C-alpha positions as semicolon CSV with decimal commas, in nm:
position;residue;x (nm);y (nm);z (nm)
1;M;-9,644;2,622;2,701
2;G;-9,426;2,794;2,958
3;N;-9,175;3,072;2,904
4;R;-8,890;2,829;2,835
5;E;-9,083;2,654;2,558
6;D;-9,205;2,989;2,421
7;L;-8,844;3,110;2,409
8;L;-8,728;2,802;2,219
9;A;-9,015;2,834;1,971
10;G;-8,948;3,207;1,930
11;A;-8,575;3,149;1,884
12;K;-8,640;2,886;1,616
13;R;-8,871;3,127;1,433
14;C;-8,603;3,397;1,448
15;L;-8,336;3,157;1,324
16;Y;-8,551;3,077;1,022
17;E;-8,629;3,444;0,958
18;K;-8,302;3,621;1,047
19;G;-8,032;3,359;1,083
20;Y;-7,792;3,291;1,368
21;S;-7,578;3,606;1,372
22;R;-7,853;3,860;1,311
23;T;-8,096;3,734;1,575
24;T;-8,100;3,949;1,889
25;A;-8,236;3,889;2,237
26;R;-8,508;4,147;2,165
27;D;-8,608;3,959;1,849
28;I;-8,649;3,637;2,044
29;A;-8,832;3,793;2,338
30;S;-9,070;3,966;2,099
31;A;-9,132;3,648;1,897
32;A;-9,189;3,452;2,218
33;G;-9,408;3,716;2,381
34;V;-9,198;3,717;2,698
35;S;-8,963;3,959;2,873
36;L;-8,593;3,989;2,791
37;A;-8,511;3,877;3,145
38;S;-8,667;3,538;3,071
39;I;-8,378;3,454;2,839
40;G;-8,119;3,492;3,114
41;Y;-8,336;3,314;3,368
42;H;-8,404;3,007;3,152
43;F;-8,090;2,984;2,935
44;G;-7,823;3,207;3,086
45;S;-7,754;3,391;2,761
46;T;-7,895;3,461;2,417
47;K;-7,622;3,247;2,258
48;A;-7,712;2,951;2,479
49;L;-8,076;2,989;2,377
50;L;-7,988;3,017;2,008
51;N;-7,768;2,709;2,032
52;A;-8,045;2,513;2,203
53;A;-8,288;2,627;1,933
54;V;-8,053;2,516;1,653
55;F;-8,003;2,176;1,814
56;E;-8,378;2,135;1,863
57;A;-8,443;2,237;1,501
58;M;-8,183;1,984;1,383
59;A;-8,346;1,712;1,593
60;D;-8,683;1,805;1,440
61;W;-8,525;1,777;1,093
62;G;-8,378;1,437;1,181
63;D;-8,720;1,317;1,295
64;K;-8,881;1,440;0,973
65;L;-8,615;1,276;0,760
66;G;-8,647;0,953;0,957
67;Q;-9,024;0,953;0,898
68;A;-8,971;1,018;0,528
69;M;-8,724;0,730;0,513
70;A;-8,965;0,492;0,687
71;T;-9,178;0,478;0,374
72;G;-9,081;0,456;0,012
73;E;-8,777;0,347;-0,181
74;R;-8,450;0,305;0,009
75;S;-8,198;0,332;-0,274
76;F;-7,905;0,574;-0,249
77;E;-8,064;0,790;-0,516
78;A;-8,408;0,794;-0,350
79;I;-8,257;0,888;-0,014
80;L;-8,060;1,171;-0,176
81;R;-8,378;1,299;-0,342
82;R;-8,542;1,318;0,001
83;V;-8,238;1,496;0,145
84;L;-8,241;1,749;-0,140
85;D;-8,614;1,800;-0,083
86;S;-8,536;1,875;0,282
87;Y;-8,271;2,127;0,176
88;R;-8,538;2,306;-0,027
89;A;-8,801;2,285;0,247
90;D;-8,569;2,389;0,531
91;R;-8,319;2,618;0,357
92;P;-8,310;2,870;0,646
93;L;-8,218;2,592;0,889
94;W;-7,928;2,483;0,670
95;Q;-7,808;2,840;0,619
96;T;-7,814;2,882;0,996
97;Q;-7,616;2,565;1,051
98;V;-7,343;2,671;0,807
99;E;-7,339;3,019;0,961
100;M;-7,299;2,864;1,305
101;V;-6,984;2,678;1,196
102;A;-6,804;3,013;1,169
103;H;-6,861;3,066;1,542
104;L;-6,707;2,735;1,652
105;E;-6,351;2,867;1,659
106;H;-6,435;3,120;1,929
107;E;-6,697;2,928;2,127
108;P;-6,548;2,611;2,278
109;E;-6,873;2,500;2,442
110;L;-7,061;2,530;2,114
111;R;-6,781;2,336;1,943
112;R;-6,815;2,053;2,198
113;E;-7,192;2,039;2,151
114;V;-7,170;2,043;1,771
115;S;-6,898;1,777;1,780
116;A;-7,116;1,550;1,994
117;M;-7,412;1,608;1,763
118;Q;-7,191;1,534;1,462
119;S;-7,074;1,205;1,614
120;A;-7,431;1,094;1,679
121;G;-7,532;1,209;1,331
122;R;-7,276;0,976;1,174
123;F;-7,449;0,673;1,320
124;G;-7,785;0,807;1,203
125;L;-7,657;0,846;0,848
126;A;-7,513;0,493;0,846
127;E;-7,855;0,368;0,954
128;I;-8,042;0,576;0,694
129;F;-7,820;0,497;0,395
130;L;-7,707;0,142;0,469
131;G;-7,926;0,012;0,750
132;L;-7,613;-0,025;0,967
133;N;-7,686;-0,025;1,338
134;H;-7,389;0,103;1,536
135;Q;-7,471;-0,139;1,818
136;D;-7,412;-0,430;1,580
137;D;-7,091;-0,298;1,422
138;E;-6,973;0,034;1,562
139;Q;-6,658;0,055;1,348
140;A;-6,843;-0,004;1,019
141;A;-7,125;0,233;1,115
142;R;-6,875;0,502;1,212
143;A;-6,675;0,467;0,888
144;A;-6,987;0,467;0,669
145;G;-7,141;0,752;0,867
146;M;-6,828;0,965;0,828
147;F;-6,833;0,905;0,452
148;Y;-7,199;1,003;0,419
149;Q;-7,150;1,302;0,648
150;V;-6,871;1,434;0,425
151;L;-7,087;1,374;0,119
152;M;-7,388;1,549;0,274
153;S;-7,182;1,845;0,398
154;G;-7,032;1,903;0,056
155;L;-7,369;1,866;-0,112
156;L;-7,522;2,113;0,133
157;V;-7,258;2,378;0,073
158;Q;-7,286;2,339;-0,305
159;W;-7,664;2,353;-0,281
160;L;-7,661;2,667;-0,063
161;I;-7,426;2,841;-0,306
162;D;-7,639;2,763;-0,611
163;P;-7,914;2,498;-0,609
164;E;-7,923;2,499;-0,989
165;L;-7,556;2,402;-1,018
166;A;-7,551;2,154;-0,730
167;P;-7,554;1,788;-0,832
168;S;-7,884;1,605;-0,852
169;A;-7,951;1,275;-0,677
170;E;-7,906;1,100;-1,011
171;E;-7,569;1,268;-1,076
172;L;-7,445;1,179;-0,729
173;A;-7,558;0,818;-0,770
174;E;-7,366;0,795;-1,099
175;G;-7,062;0,956;-0,936
176;M;-7,086;0,706;-0,650
177;R;-7,092;0,414;-0,895
178;L;-6,785;0,552;-1,075
179;A;-6,597;0,615;-0,750
180;A;-6,684;0,268;-0,619
181;S;-6,561;0,100;-0,937
182;A;-6,236;0,300;-0,922
183;T;-6,190;0,205;-0,557
184;D;-6,232;-0,163;-0,643
185;R;-5,954;-0,135;-0,903
186;A;-5,711;0,034;-0,666
């Protein structure tokens, strides 16, 4: 691995250990075993490196979730159980992502990157939950993806606040059935 890769790996470690706001350039350089100057040379700034590390960590999570979805039951409830398992396994990543949202108001470039990632994530969620390929029906995949993204975001925030009080996969599945039946009546 070169310095760039070492910096990304070190930044991801720091994000998991210290979070987004508390990670310093010195923390990353120390974790990566490189000089402070390497951050500026390879990424331009500590924030740019941290952002790249968060996006890489999210891509890693997406790959892991995709692999978990490739095998096993594909029901709404089963998928939610896997998502909740990932929240438990990768809690620091999710805390970092929520923490990062607070910075979007003052960092337009970060906002653009997160927005692009969010748009792509919608299509991924439509594929995971419903098997909808956005190339076959972009409008349906976008609508379904937005719904699941809202559901997942709310679940994440509730889970980060108190995992014991957050809804289980079973409770969400029951709520989904009730909401769907009410929607059909409207």
